[in-house]
All heavy atoms as a GROMACS GRO file, in nm:
protein
  594
    1GLY      N    1   6.693  -5.614  14.516
    1GLY     CA    2   6.722  -5.494  14.587
    1GLY      C    3   6.711  -5.370  14.503
    1GLY      O    4   6.689  -5.380  14.381
    2ILE      N    5   6.722  -5.258  14.565
    2ILE     CA    6   6.707  -5.128  14.498
    2ILE      C    7   6.846  -5.088  14.449
    2ILE      O    8   6.939  -5.085  14.525
    2ILE     CB    9   6.651  -5.023  14.593
    2ILE    CG1   10   6.513  -5.065  14.646
    2ILE    CG2   11   6.640  -4.887  14.522
    2ILE    CD1   12   6.461  -4.983  14.754
    3PRO      N   13   6.861  -5.054  14.319
    3PRO     CA   14   6.988  -5.010  14.269
    3PRO      C   15   7.029  -4.874  14.329
    3PRO      O   16   6.943  -4.800  14.372
    3PRO     CB   17   6.969  -5.002  14.117
    3PRO     CG   18   6.823  -4.984  14.100
    3PRO     CD   19   6.756  -5.057  14.218
    4ASP      N   20   7.158  -4.840  14.327
    4ASP     CA   21   7.203  -4.713  14.369
    4ASP      C   22   7.169  -4.612  14.257
    4ASP      O   23   7.220  -4.621  14.149
    4ASP     CB   24   7.354  -4.716  14.394
    4ASP     CG   25   7.406  -4.582  14.442
    4ASP    OD1   26   7.327  -4.504  14.500
    4ASP    OD2   27   7.525  -4.556  14.426
    5VAL      N   28   7.078  -4.523  14.287
    5VAL     CA   29   7.028  -4.428  14.187
    5VAL      C   30   7.088  -4.292  14.217
    5VAL      O   31   7.065  -4.233  14.320
    5VAL     CB   32   6.875  -4.422  14.190
    5VAL    CG1   33   6.828  -4.318  14.088
    5VAL    CG2   34   6.816  -4.556  14.166
    6THR      N   35   7.170  -4.242  14.124
    6THR     CA   36   7.236  -4.114  14.142
    6THR      C   37   7.181  -4.006  14.048
    6THR      O   38   7.227  -3.894  14.049
    6THR     CB   39   7.388  -4.129  14.124
    6THR    OG1   40   7.412  -4.181  13.990
    6THR    CG2   41   7.448  -4.220  14.226
    7ALA      N   42   7.078  -4.041  13.968
    7ALA     CA   43   7.019  -3.944  13.877
    7ALA      C   44   6.952  -3.831  13.954
    7ALA      O   45   6.908  -3.851  14.068
    7ALA     CB   46   6.923  -4.011  13.788
    8LYS      N   47   6.941  -3.712  13.891
    8LYS     CA   48   6.878  -3.599  13.958
    8LYS      C   49   6.725  -3.624  13.972
    8LYS      O   50   6.672  -3.595  14.079
    8LYS     CB   51   6.893  -3.470  13.867
    8LYS     CG   52   7.012  -3.390  13.906
    8LYS     CD   53   7.021  -3.274  13.808
    8LYS     CE   54   7.003  -3.144  13.883
    8LYS     NZ   55   7.027  -3.033  13.794
    9ASN      N   56   6.661  -3.671  13.869
    9ASN     CA   57   6.519  -3.699  13.871
    9ASN      C   58   6.489  -3.842  13.839
    9ASN      O   59   6.535  -3.893  13.736
    9ASN     CB   60   6.446  -3.609  13.771
    9ASN     CG   61   6.468  -3.458  13.802
    9ASN    OD1   62   6.453  -3.417  13.918
    9ASN    ND2   63   6.504  -3.384  13.700
   10VAL      N   64   6.416  -3.907  13.926
   10VAL     CA   65   6.386  -4.051  13.908
   10VAL      C   66   6.235  -4.067  13.897
   10VAL      O   67   6.156  -4.011  13.976
   10VAL     CB   68   6.440  -4.133  14.025
   10VAL    CG1   69   6.398  -4.277  14.011
   10VAL    CG2   70   6.590  -4.120  14.034
   11ILE      N   71   6.193  -4.142  13.796
   11ILE     CA   72   6.054  -4.183  13.783
   11ILE      C   73   6.048  -4.333  13.797
   11ILE      O   74   6.111  -4.407  13.724
   11ILE     CB   75   5.994  -4.141  13.646
   11ILE    CG1   76   5.994  -3.989  13.631
   11ILE    CG2   77   5.851  -4.195  13.630
   11ILE    CD1   78   5.958  -3.940  13.496
   12LEU      N   79   5.976  -4.383  13.899
   12LEU     CA   80   5.967  -4.527  13.923
   12LEU      C   81   5.843  -4.577  13.857
   12LEU      O   82   5.736  -4.518  13.865
   12LEU     CB   83   5.958  -4.554  14.071
   12LEU     CG   84   6.076  -4.509  14.156
   12LEU    CD1   85   6.046  -4.539  14.307
   12LEU    CD2   86   6.205  -4.583  14.115
   13TRP      N   87   5.858  -4.695  13.790
   13TRP     CA   88   5.742  -4.763  13.735
   13TRP      C   89   5.743  -4.902  13.782
   13TRP      O   90   5.847  -4.971  13.773
   13TRP     CB   91   5.743  -4.757  13.579
   13TRP     CG   92   5.625  -4.829  13.528
   13TRP    CD1   93   5.496  -4.790  13.523
   13TRP    CD2   94   5.624  -4.963  13.467
   13TRP    NE1   95   5.415  -4.884  13.468
   13TRP    CE2   96   5.489  -4.992  13.433
   13TRP    CE3   97   5.720  -5.057  13.448
   13TRP    CZ2   98   5.454  -5.111  13.379
   13TRP    CZ3   99   5.685  -5.173  13.389
   13TRP    CH2  100   5.553  -5.203  13.355
   14GLY      N  101   5.638  -4.949  13.835
   14GLY     CA  102   5.631  -5.088  13.880
   14GLY      C  103   5.568  -5.101  14.015
   14GLY      O  104   5.485  -5.020  14.058
   15LEU      N  105   5.611  -5.204  14.088
   15LEU     CA  106   5.557  -5.231  14.220
   15LEU      C  107   5.660  -5.195  14.324
   15LEU      O  108   5.768  -5.255  14.331
   15LEU     CB  109   5.520  -5.383  14.229
   15LEU     CG  110   5.427  -5.432  14.122
   15LEU    CD1  111   5.417  -5.583  14.129
   15LEU    CD2  112   5.288  -5.368  14.138
   16TRP      N  113   5.631  -5.097  14.403
   16TRP     CA  114   5.724  -5.044  14.502
   16TRP      C  115   5.650  -5.032  14.634
   16TRP      O  116   5.538  -4.981  14.638
   16TRP     CB  117   5.778  -4.910  14.464
   16TRP     CG  118   5.849  -4.910  14.336
   16TRP    CD1  119   5.799  -4.897  14.209
   16TRP    CD2  120   5.994  -4.930  14.312
   16TRP    NE1  121   5.894  -4.908  14.114
   16TRP    CE2  122   6.016  -4.928  14.173
   16TRP    CE3  123   6.097  -4.954  14.399
   16TRP    CZ2  124   6.140  -4.943  14.119
   16TRP    CZ3  125   6.224  -4.969  14.343
   16TRP    CH2  126   6.244  -4.966  14.204
   17ASN      N  127   5.716  -5.071  14.743
   17ASN     CA  128   5.653  -5.043  14.872
   17ASN      C  129   5.707  -4.913  14.929
   17ASN      O  130   5.794  -4.852  14.874
   17ASN     CB  131   5.677  -5.162  14.972
   17ASN     CG  132   5.821  -5.182  15.004
   17ASN    OD1  133   5.898  -5.087  15.021
   17ASN    ND2  134   5.860  -5.308  15.030
   18ASP      N  135   5.646  -4.865  15.040
   18ASP     CA  136   5.683  -4.734  15.092
   18ASP      C  137   5.833  -4.725  15.130
   18ASP      O  138   5.893  -4.622  15.101
   18ASP     CB  139   5.598  -4.706  15.218
   18ASP     CG  140   5.457  -4.670  15.187
   18ASP    OD1  141   5.427  -4.637  15.070
   18ASP    OD2  142   5.371  -4.682  15.274
   19ASP      N  143   5.885  -4.827  15.190
   19ASP     CA  144   6.027  -4.827  15.228
   19ASP      C  145   6.119  -4.811  15.107
   19ASP      O  146   6.223  -4.743  15.111
   19ASP     CB  147   6.064  -4.948  15.309
   19ASP     CG  148   5.995  -4.948  15.446
   19ASP    OD1  149   5.963  -4.842  15.495
   19ASP    OD2  150   5.979  -5.062  15.501
   20GLU      N  151   6.085  -4.879  14.997
   20GLU     CA  152   6.169  -4.874  14.878
   20GLU      C  153   6.162  -4.733  14.817
   20GLU      O  154   6.264  -4.679  14.774
   20GLU     CB  155   6.120  -4.974  14.775
   20GLU     CG  156   6.146  -5.118  14.820
   20GLU     CD  157   6.081  -5.220  14.734
   20GLU    OE1  158   5.975  -5.194  14.673
   20GLU    OE2  159   6.135  -5.328  14.720
   21VAL      N  160   6.044  -4.673  14.814
   21VAL     CA  161   6.032  -4.538  14.757
   21VAL      C  162   6.108  -4.438  14.847
   21VAL      O  163   6.180  -4.350  14.792
   21VAL     CB  164   5.883  -4.498  14.744
   21VAL    CG1  165   5.869  -4.353  14.703
   21VAL    CG2  166   5.813  -4.589  14.641
   22LYS      N  167   6.096  -4.449  14.976
   22LYS     CA  168   6.166  -4.358  15.067
   22LYS      C  169   6.320  -4.374  15.059
   22LYS      O  170   6.393  -4.278  15.084
   22LYS     CB  171   6.120  -4.381  15.212
   22LYS     CG  172   5.979  -4.336  15.234
   22LYS     CD  173   5.933  -4.372  15.373
   22LYS     CE  174   5.787  -4.343  15.391
   22LYS     NZ  175   5.733  -4.395  15.518
   23ALA      N  176   6.367  -4.493  15.023
   23ALA     CA  177   6.512  -4.518  15.013
   23ALA      C  178   6.576  -4.442  14.900
   23ALA      O  179   6.696  -4.412  14.900
   23ALA     CB  180   6.537  -4.665  15.002
   24ILE      N  181   6.493  -4.407  14.798
   24ILE     CA  182   6.549  -4.330  14.683
   24ILE      C  183   6.499  -4.185  14.702
   24ILE      O  184   6.383  -4.154  14.688
   24ILE     CB  185   6.500  -4.386  14.551
   24ILE    CG1  186   6.546  -4.530  14.540
   24ILE    CG2  187   6.552  -4.303  14.433
   24ILE    CD1  188   6.490  -4.601  14.414
   25LYS      N  189   6.589  -4.096  14.737
   25LYS     CA  190   6.551  -3.959  14.780
   25LYS      C  191   6.503  -3.868  14.665
   25LYS      O  192   6.430  -3.775  14.688
   25LYS     CB  193   6.667  -3.890  14.849
   25LYS     CG  194   6.717  -3.966  14.968
   25LYS     CD  195   6.617  -3.972  15.079
   25LYS     CE  196   6.673  -4.038  15.201
   25LYS     NZ  197   6.572  -4.095  15.288
   26ASN      N  198   6.547  -3.901  14.541
   26ASN     CA  199   6.515  -3.809  14.432
   26ASN      C  200   6.403  -3.857  14.342
   26ASN      O  201   6.400  -3.826  14.225
   26ASN     CB  202   6.645  -3.788  14.350
   26ASN     CG  203   6.717  -3.914  14.319
   26ASN    OD1  204   6.684  -4.020  14.372
   26ASN    ND2  205   6.820  -3.911  14.240
   27VAL      N  206   6.306  -3.931  14.396
   27VAL     CA  207   6.190  -3.977  14.321
   27VAL      C  208   6.099  -3.859  14.288
   27VAL      O  209   6.055  -3.787  14.381
   27VAL     CB  210   6.115  -4.084  14.394
   27VAL    CG1  211   5.988  -4.119  14.326
   27VAL    CG2  212   6.200  -4.207  14.414
   28LYS      N  213   6.073  -3.835  14.163
   28LYS     CA  214   5.985  -3.725  14.120
   28LYS      C  215   5.849  -3.771  14.087
   28LYS      O  216   5.751  -3.698  14.091
   28LYS     CB  217   6.044  -3.649  13.999
   28LYS     CG  218   6.179  -3.585  14.024
   28LYS     CD  219   6.167  -3.481  14.133
   28LYS     CE  220   6.301  -3.419  14.158
   28LYS     NZ  221   6.305  -3.335  14.272
   29ALA      N  222   5.834  -3.901  14.046
   29ALA     CA  223   5.706  -3.958  14.012
   29ALA      C  224   5.707  -4.104  14.034
   29ALA      O  225   5.813  -4.169  14.027
   29ALA     CB  226   5.675  -3.928  13.865
   30LEU      N  227   5.592  -4.161  14.062
   30LEU     CA  228   5.574  -4.304  14.081
   30LEU      C  229   5.456  -4.350  13.995
   30LEU      O  230   5.343  -4.303  14.016
   30LEU     CB  231   5.552  -4.333  14.227
   30LEU     CG  232   5.519  -4.481  14.263
   30LEU    CD1  233   5.634  -4.571  14.222
   30LEU    CD2  234   5.493  -4.493  14.413
   31ILE      N  235   5.481  -4.434  13.901
   31ILE     CA  236   5.372  -4.484  13.813
   31ILE      C  237   5.347  -4.631  13.855
   31ILE      O  238   5.435  -4.710  13.843
   31ILE     CB  239   5.414  -4.478  13.664
   31ILE    CG1  240   5.450  -4.336  13.626
   31ILE    CG2  241   5.307  -4.533  13.579
   31ILE    CD1  242   5.515  -4.321  13.489
   32PRO      N  243   5.226  -4.657  13.905
   32PRO     CA  244   5.196  -4.792  13.945
   32PRO      C  245   5.200  -4.889  13.826
   32PRO      O  246   5.144  -4.858  13.722
   32PRO     CB  247   5.059  -4.792  14.006
   32PRO     CG  248   5.024  -4.643  14.017
   32PRO     CD  249   5.115  -4.571  13.927
   33GLY      N  250   5.268  -5.002  13.843
   33GLY     CA  251   5.274  -5.102  13.739
   33GLY      C  252   5.192  -5.225  13.784
   33GLY      O  253   5.151  -5.236  13.894
   34LEU      N  254   5.173  -5.309  13.685
   34LEU     CA  255   5.099  -5.436  13.713
   34LEU      C  256   5.195  -5.547  13.755
   34LEU      O  257   5.305  -5.559  13.701
   34LEU     CB  258   5.020  -5.481  13.591
   34LEU     CG  259   4.911  -5.387  13.542
   34LEU    CD1  260   4.850  -5.442  13.414
   34LEU    CD2  261   4.808  -5.367  13.647
   35ALA      N  262   5.156  -5.629  13.851
   35ALA     CA  263   5.232  -5.744  13.889
   35ALA      C  264   5.219  -5.848  13.782
   35ALA      O  265   5.128  -5.850  13.699
   35ALA     CB  266   5.183  -5.798  14.022
   36THR      N  267   5.310  -5.949  13.782
   36THR     CA  268   5.307  -6.056  13.682
   36THR      C  269   5.173  -6.124  13.687
   36THR      O  270   5.121  -6.164  13.580
   36THR     CB  271   5.418  -6.155  13.716
   36THR    OG1  272   5.542  -6.087  13.713
   36THR    CG2  273   5.422  -6.269  13.615
   37GLN      N  274   5.112  -6.141  13.800
   37GLN     CA  275   4.985  -6.214  13.812
   37GLN      C  276   4.870  -6.137  13.747
   37GLN      O  277   4.765  -6.191  13.721
   37GLN     CB  278   4.947  -6.239  13.956
   37GLN     CG  279   5.050  -6.322  14.032
   37GLN     CD  280   5.154  -6.237  14.094
   37GLN    OE1  281   5.177  -6.124  14.063
   37GLN    NE2  282   5.220  -6.290  14.194
   38GLU      N  283   4.890  -6.008  13.718
   38GLU     CA  284   4.785  -5.921  13.671
   38GLU      C  285   4.788  -5.893  13.521
   38GLU      O  286   4.718  -5.807  13.473
   38GLU     CB  287   4.786  -5.790  13.747
   38GLU     CG  288   4.767  -5.809  13.897
   38GLU     CD  289   4.803  -5.686  13.976
   38GLU    OE1  290   4.890  -5.613  13.937
   38GLU    OE2  291   4.748  -5.669  14.084
   39LYS      N  292   4.875  -5.963  13.452
   39LYS     CA  293   4.892  -5.935  13.310
   39LYS      C  294   4.931  -6.058  13.232
   39LYS      O  295   4.976  -6.159  13.293
   39LYS     CB  296   4.993  -5.823  13.286
   39LYS     CG  297   5.133  -5.858  13.335
   39LYS     CD  298   5.227  -5.737  13.325
   39LYS     CE  299   5.360  -5.764  13.391
   39LYS     NZ  300   5.445  -5.653  13.396
   40THR      N  301   4.916  -6.056  13.104
   40THR     CA  302   4.963  -6.164  13.013
   40THR      C  303   5.085  -6.113  12.946
   40THR      O  304   5.096  -5.994  12.907
   40THR     CB  305   4.852  -6.189  12.911
   40THR    OG1  306   4.733  -6.234  12.985
   40THR    CG2  307   4.892  -6.299  12.815
   41GLY      N  308   5.181  -6.201  12.926
   41GLY     CA  309   5.302  -6.158  12.856
   41GLY      C  310   5.407  -6.268  12.845
   41GLY      O  311   5.384  -6.384  12.881
   42THR      N  312   5.521  -6.229  12.793
   42THR     CA  313   5.635  -6.318  12.774
   42THR      C  314   5.760  -6.247  12.818
   42THR      O  315   5.773  -6.129  12.793
   42THR     CB  316   5.648  -6.360  12.626
   42THR    OG1  317   5.524  -6.422  12.585
   42THR    CG2  318   5.762  -6.457  12.603
   43PHE      N  319   5.853  -6.314  12.876
   43PHE     CA  320   5.984  -6.257  12.908
   43PHE      C  321   6.091  -6.362  12.887
   43PHE      O  322   6.065  -6.486  12.879
   43PHE     CB  323   5.989  -6.199  13.049
   43PHE     CG  324   5.994  -6.306  13.161
   43PHE    CD1  325   6.118  -6.344  13.212
   43PHE    CD2  326   5.883  -6.363  13.209
   43PHE    CE1  327   6.123  -6.442  13.310
   43PHE    CE2  328   5.885  -6.458  13.307
   43PHE     CZ  329   6.005  -6.497  13.361
   44ILE      N  330   6.214  -6.316  12.868
   44ILE     CA  331   6.325  -6.406  12.848
   44ILE      C  332   6.398  -6.419  12.983
   44ILE      O  333   6.442  -6.318  13.038
   44ILE     CB  334   6.428  -6.349  12.741
   44ILE    CG1  335   6.352  -6.313  12.612
   44ILE    CG2  336   6.544  -6.446  12.718
   44ILE    CD1  337   6.293  -6.431  12.540
   45ASN      N  338   6.411  -6.538  13.030
   45ASN     CA  339   6.476  -6.557  13.160
   45ASN      C  340   6.627  -6.551  13.147
   45ASN      O  341   6.682  -6.533  13.041
   45ASN     CB  342   6.424  -6.682  13.231
   45ASN     CG  343   6.473  -6.809  13.166
   45ASN    OD1  344   6.567  -6.815  13.086
   45ASN    ND2  345   6.408  -6.918  13.198
   46CYS      N  346   6.700  -6.570  13.260
   46CYS     CA  347   6.844  -6.556  13.261
   46CYS      C  348   6.918  -6.666  13.177
   46CYS      O  349   7.031  -6.647  13.140
   46CYS     CB  350   6.899  -6.556  13.401
   46CYS     SG  351   6.868  -6.707  13.493
   47ASP      N  352   6.847  -6.772  13.142
   47ASP     CA  353   6.900  -6.879  13.061
   47ASP      C  354   6.869  -6.858  12.914
   47ASP      O  355   6.899  -6.944  12.832
   47ASP     CB  356   6.850  -7.018  13.110
   47ASP     CG  357   6.897  -7.054  13.250
   47ASP    OD1  358   7.015  -7.017  13.285
   47ASP    OD2  359   6.816  -7.110  13.325
   48GLY      N  360   6.803  -6.750  12.882
   48GLY     CA  361   6.767  -6.720  12.744
   48GLY      C  362   6.640  -6.792  12.700
   48GLY      O  363   6.611  -6.794  12.579
   49VAL      N  364   6.565  -6.848  12.789
   49VAL     CA  365   6.437  -6.919  12.756
   49VAL      C  366   6.319  -6.826  12.767
   49VAL      O  367   6.305  -6.759  12.866
   49VAL     CB  368   6.423  -7.041  12.851
   49VAL    CG1  369   6.293  -7.112  12.821
   49VAL    CG2  370   6.542  -7.138  12.842
   50ALA      N  371   6.242  -6.822  12.663
   50ALA     CA  372   6.120  -6.740  12.665
   50ALA      C  373   6.012  -6.809  12.747
   50ALA      O  374   5.985  -6.927  12.729
   50ALA     CB  375   6.068  -6.717  12.524
   51GLN      N  376   5.959  -6.736  12.843
   51GLN     CA  377   5.854  -6.789  12.930
   51GLN      C  378   5.730  -6.703  12.913
   51GLN      O  379   5.733  -6.578  12.923
   51GLN     CB  380   5.901  -6.788  13.074
   51GLN     CG  381   6.017  -6.884  13.101
   51GLN     CD  382   6.059  -6.882  13.244
   51GLN    OE1  383   6.095  -6.783  13.297
   51GLN    NE2  384   6.049  -7.002  13.306
   52THR      N  385   5.618  -6.769  12.884
   52THR     CA  386   5.489  -6.700  12.863
   52THR      C  387   5.405  -6.723  12.987
   52THR      O  388   5.402  -6.829  13.041
   52THR     CB  389   5.422  -6.754  12.736
   52THR    OG1  390   5.509  -6.736  12.625
   52THR    CG2  391   5.292  -6.686  12.710
   53PHE      N  392   5.328  -6.622  13.023
   53PHE     CA  393   5.239  -6.633  13.138
   53PHE      C  394   5.107  -6.568  13.102
   53PHE      O  395   5.099  -6.478  13.015
   53PHE     CB  396   5.295  -6.573  13.266
   53PHE     CG  397   5.353  -6.436  13.247
   53PHE    CD1  398   5.275  -6.325  13.273
   53PHE    CD2  399   5.482  -6.416  13.206
   53PHE    CE1  400   5.328  -6.195  13.262
   53PHE    CE2  401   5.536  -6.288  13.192
   53PHE     CZ  402   5.458  -6.180  13.222
   54LYS      N  403   5.001  -6.612  13.162
   54LYS     CA  404   4.866  -6.559  13.140
   54LYS      C  405   4.813  -6.492  13.264
   54LYS      O  406   4.847  -6.535  13.375
   54LYS     CB  407   4.767  -6.672  13.097
   54LYS     CG  408   4.809  -6.731  12.968
   54LYS     CD  409   4.707  -6.823  12.915
   54LYS     CE  410   4.760  -6.878  12.780
   54LYS     NZ  411   4.664  -6.953  12.706
   55LYS      N  412   4.729  -6.393  13.250
   55LYS     CA  413   4.674  -6.317  13.360
   55LYS      C  414   4.599  -6.411  13.454
   55LYS      O  415   4.516  -6.488  13.412
   55LYS     CB  416   4.582  -6.210  13.309
   55LYS     CG  417   4.519  -6.123  13.413
   55LYS     CD  418   4.452  -5.999  13.363
   55LYS     CE  419   4.350  -6.024  13.256
   55LYS     NZ  420   4.272  -5.903  13.223
   56ALA      N  421   4.636  -6.406  13.584
   56ALA     CA  422   4.573  -6.493  13.681
   56ALA      C  423   4.465  -6.426  13.757
   56ALA      O  424   4.369  -6.489  13.806
   56ALA     CB  425   4.682  -6.548  13.779
   57ILE      N  426   4.474  -6.292  13.776
   57ILE     CA  427   4.375  -6.218  13.854
   57ILE      C  428   4.341  -6.089  13.779
   57ILE      O  429   4.422  -6.041  13.696
   57ILE     CB  430   4.423  -6.184  13.998
   57ILE    CG1  431   4.549  -6.102  13.993
   57ILE    CG2  432   4.441  -6.310  14.079
   57ILE    CD1  433   4.592  -6.052  14.128
   58GLU      N  434   4.226  -6.034  13.804
   58GLU     CA  435   4.187  -5.907  13.743
   58GLU      C  436   4.233  -5.794  13.832
   58GLU      O  437   4.206  -5.787  13.950
   58GLU     CB  438   4.034  -5.900  13.730
   58GLU     CG  439   3.983  -5.788  13.643
   58GLU     CD  440   4.035  -5.796  13.496
   58GLU    OE1  441   4.038  -5.907  13.447
   58GLU    OE2  442   4.065  -5.688  13.445
   59HIS      N  443   4.308  -5.696  13.772
   59HIS     CA  444   4.358  -5.586  13.851
   59HIS      C  445   4.247  -5.485  13.870
   59HIS      O  446   4.177  -5.450  13.777
   59HIS     CB  447   4.478  -5.521  13.773
   59HIS     CG  448   4.536  -5.405  13.845
   59HIS    ND1  449   4.608  -5.418  13.958
   59HIS    CD2  450   4.532  -5.274  13.818
   59HIS    CE1  451   4.647  -5.299  14.001
   59HIS    NE2  452   4.602  -5.212  13.916
   60ARG      N  453   4.239  -5.432  13.994
   60ARG     CA  454   4.136  -5.335  14.025
   60ARG      C  455   4.185  -5.202  14.075
   60ARG      O  456   4.116  -5.120  14.119
   60ARG     CB  457   4.042  -5.394  14.129
   60ARG     CG  458   3.976  -5.523  14.086
   60ARG     CD  459   3.847  -5.549  14.159
   60ARG     NE  460   3.793  -5.681  14.136
   60ARG     CZ  461   3.730  -5.715  14.025
   60ARG    NH1  462   3.714  -5.632  13.930
   60ARG    NH2  463   3.683  -5.838  14.015
   61GLY      N  464   4.319  -5.181  14.060
   61GLY     CA  465   4.377  -5.057  14.107
   61GLY      C  466   4.417  -4.964  13.997
   61GLY      O  467   4.360  -4.964  13.888
   62TYR      N  468   4.526  -4.889  14.020
   62TYR     CA  469   4.571  -4.791  13.921
   62TYR      C  470   4.691  -4.841  13.844
   62TYR      O  471   4.753  -4.764  13.773
   62TYR     CB  472   4.605  -4.660  13.994
   62TYR     CG  473   4.487  -4.597  14.059
   62TYR    CD1  474   4.462  -4.606  14.195
   62TYR    CD2  475   4.396  -4.527  13.980
   62TYR    CE1  476   4.355  -4.542  14.249
   62TYR    CE2  477   4.286  -4.467  14.036
   62TYR     CZ  478   4.263  -4.473  14.172
   62TYR     OH  479   4.154  -4.416  14.226
   63GLY      N  480   4.728  -4.963  13.855
   63GLY     CA  481   4.847  -5.014  13.785
   63GLY      C  482   4.825  -5.011  13.634
   63GLY      O  483   4.714  -5.025  13.583
   64LEU      N  484   4.937  -4.992  13.564
   64LEU     CA  485   4.932  -4.983  13.421
   64LEU      C  486   5.022  -5.092  13.356
   64LEU      O  487   5.124  -5.127  13.412
   64LEU     CB  488   4.983  -4.847  13.372
   64LEU     CG  489   4.906  -4.727  13.416
   64LEU    CD1  490   4.977  -4.597  13.380
   64LEU    CD2  491   4.761  -4.730  13.358
   65SER      N  492   4.985  -5.141  13.241
   65SER     CA  493   5.067  -5.232  13.170
   65SER      C  494   5.176  -5.157  13.100
   65SER      O  495   5.170  -5.031  13.086
   65SER     CB  496   4.989  -5.309  13.064
   65SER     OG  497   4.947  -5.222  12.963
   66VAL      N  498   5.279  -5.224  13.054
   66VAL     CA  499   5.387  -5.157  12.979
   66VAL      C  500   5.333  -5.089  12.857
   66VAL      O  501   5.371  -4.974  12.830
   66VAL     CB  502   5.497  -5.260  12.938
   66VAL    CG1  503   5.602  -5.198  12.846
   66VAL    CG2  504   5.561  -5.324  13.057
   67ALA      N  505   5.237  -5.152  12.785
   67ALA     CA  506   5.181  -5.090  12.665
   67ALA      C  507   5.107  -4.960  12.705
   67ALA      O  508   5.118  -4.861  12.633
   67ALA     CB  509   5.086  -5.191  12.597
   68ASP      N  510   5.033  -4.965  12.816
   68ASP     CA  511   4.961  -4.841  12.858
   68ASP      C  512   5.055  -4.727  12.890
   68ASP      O  513   5.034  -4.613  12.859
   68ASP     CB  514   4.870  -4.873  12.975
   68ASP     CG  515   4.752  -4.958  12.939
   68ASP    OD1  516   4.713  -4.962  12.819
   68ASP    OD2  517   4.699  -5.026  13.030
   69VAL      N  518   5.166  -4.760  12.960
   69VAL     CA  519   5.266  -4.657  12.998
   69VAL      C  520   5.323  -4.600  12.868
   69VAL      O  521   5.338  -4.474  12.857
   69VAL     CB  522   5.373  -4.716  13.088
   69VAL    CG1  523   5.485  -4.620  13.105
   69VAL    CG2  524   5.314  -4.755  13.222
   70MET      N  525   5.359  -4.683  12.773
   70MET     CA  526   5.423  -4.636  12.649
   70MET      C  527   5.323  -4.549  12.572
   70MET      O  528   5.363  -4.445  12.518
   70MET     CB  529   5.467  -4.751  12.565
   70MET     CG  530   5.579  -4.836  12.630
   70MET     SD  531   5.722  -4.739  12.679
   70MET     CE  532   5.790  -4.695  12.523
   71MET      N  533   5.195  -4.586  12.568
   71MET     CA  534   5.098  -4.503  12.497
   71MET      C  535   5.083  -4.369  12.565
   71MET      O  536   5.076  -4.266  12.494
   71MET     CB  537   4.963  -4.577  12.494
   71MET     CG  538   4.963  -4.701  12.401
   71MET     SD  539   5.000  -4.659  12.225
   71MET     CE  540   4.856  -4.566  12.184
   72LYS      N  541   5.082  -4.364  12.696
   72LYS     CA  542   5.067  -4.234  12.765
   72LYS      C  543   5.192  -4.148  12.742
   72LYS      O  544   5.180  -4.023  12.724
   72LYS     CB  545   5.044  -4.259  12.910
   72LYS     CG  546   4.907  -4.313  12.941
   72LYS     CD  547   4.876  -4.318  13.089
   72LYS     CE  548   4.739  -4.370  13.111
   72LYS     NZ  549   4.632  -4.286  13.062
   73MET      N  550   5.308  -4.211  12.737
   73MET     CA  551   5.428  -4.130  12.705
   73MET      C  552   5.429  -4.078  12.564
   73MET      O  553   5.468  -3.966  12.543
   73MET     CB  554   5.556  -4.218  12.731
   73MET     CG  555   5.579  -4.254  12.877
   73MET     SD  556   5.709  -4.368  12.906
   73MET     CE  557   5.849  -4.283  12.839
   74MET      N  558   5.381  -4.160  12.470
   74MET     CA  559   5.375  -4.116  12.331
   74MET      C  560   5.276  -4.004  12.311
   74MET      O  561   5.291  -3.919  12.221
   74MET     CB  562   5.346  -4.233  12.238
   74MET     CG  563   5.465  -4.327  12.232
   74MET     SD  564   5.446  -4.479  12.138
   74MET     CE  565   5.298  -4.468  12.047
   75GLU      N  566   5.167  -3.997  12.391
   75GLU     CA  567   5.072  -3.893  12.381
   75GLU      C  568   5.130  -3.756  12.408
   75GLU      O  569   5.084  -3.654  12.364
   75GLU     CB  570   4.955  -3.917  12.478
   75GLU     CG  571   4.867  -4.030  12.441
   75GLU     CD  572   4.767  -4.064  12.550
   75GLU    OE1  573   4.758  -3.992  12.649
   75GLU    OE2  574   4.694  -4.167  12.529
   76LYS      N  575   5.242  -3.752  12.487
   76LYS     CA  576   5.303  -3.625  12.524
   76LYS      C  577   5.393  -3.572  12.413
   76LYS      O  578   5.432  -3.457  12.415
   76LYS     CB  579   5.388  -3.644  12.651
   76LYS     CG  580   5.309  -3.686  12.769
   76LYS     CD  581   5.220  -3.573  12.815
   76LYS     CE  582   5.144  -3.615  12.941
   76LYS     NZ  583   5.046  -3.513  12.976
   77PHE      N  584   5.425  -3.654  12.313
   77PHE     CA  585   5.519  -3.612  12.205
   77PHE      C  586   5.453  -3.602  12.069
   77PHE      O  587   5.354  -3.654  12.039
   77PHE     CB  588   5.632  -3.708  12.197
   77PHE     CG  589   5.714  -3.715  12.321
   77PHE    CD1  590   5.699  -3.819  12.409
   77PHE    CD2  591   5.807  -3.613  12.353
   77PHE    CE1  592   5.773  -3.829  12.527
   77PHE    CE2  593   5.881  -3.619  12.468
   77PHE     CZ  594   5.863  -3.728  12.558
   0.00000   0.00000   0.00000
């Protein structure tokens, strides 16, 4: 679900549908992110187990990886 967001300015990163974006009234920017199927990576699940996954499909849209988002943010500073 969508968390209760009370911040003045919200920037969403990830996969959001129209209804989710409309539910948060103070969205100032939306950065498309890549779905799990569109990237390679590792995450720690709720049991503390590291799970690795490999890219299953080639992304053809405007989604960005976490590394790409961080690089773009660092370019501003």
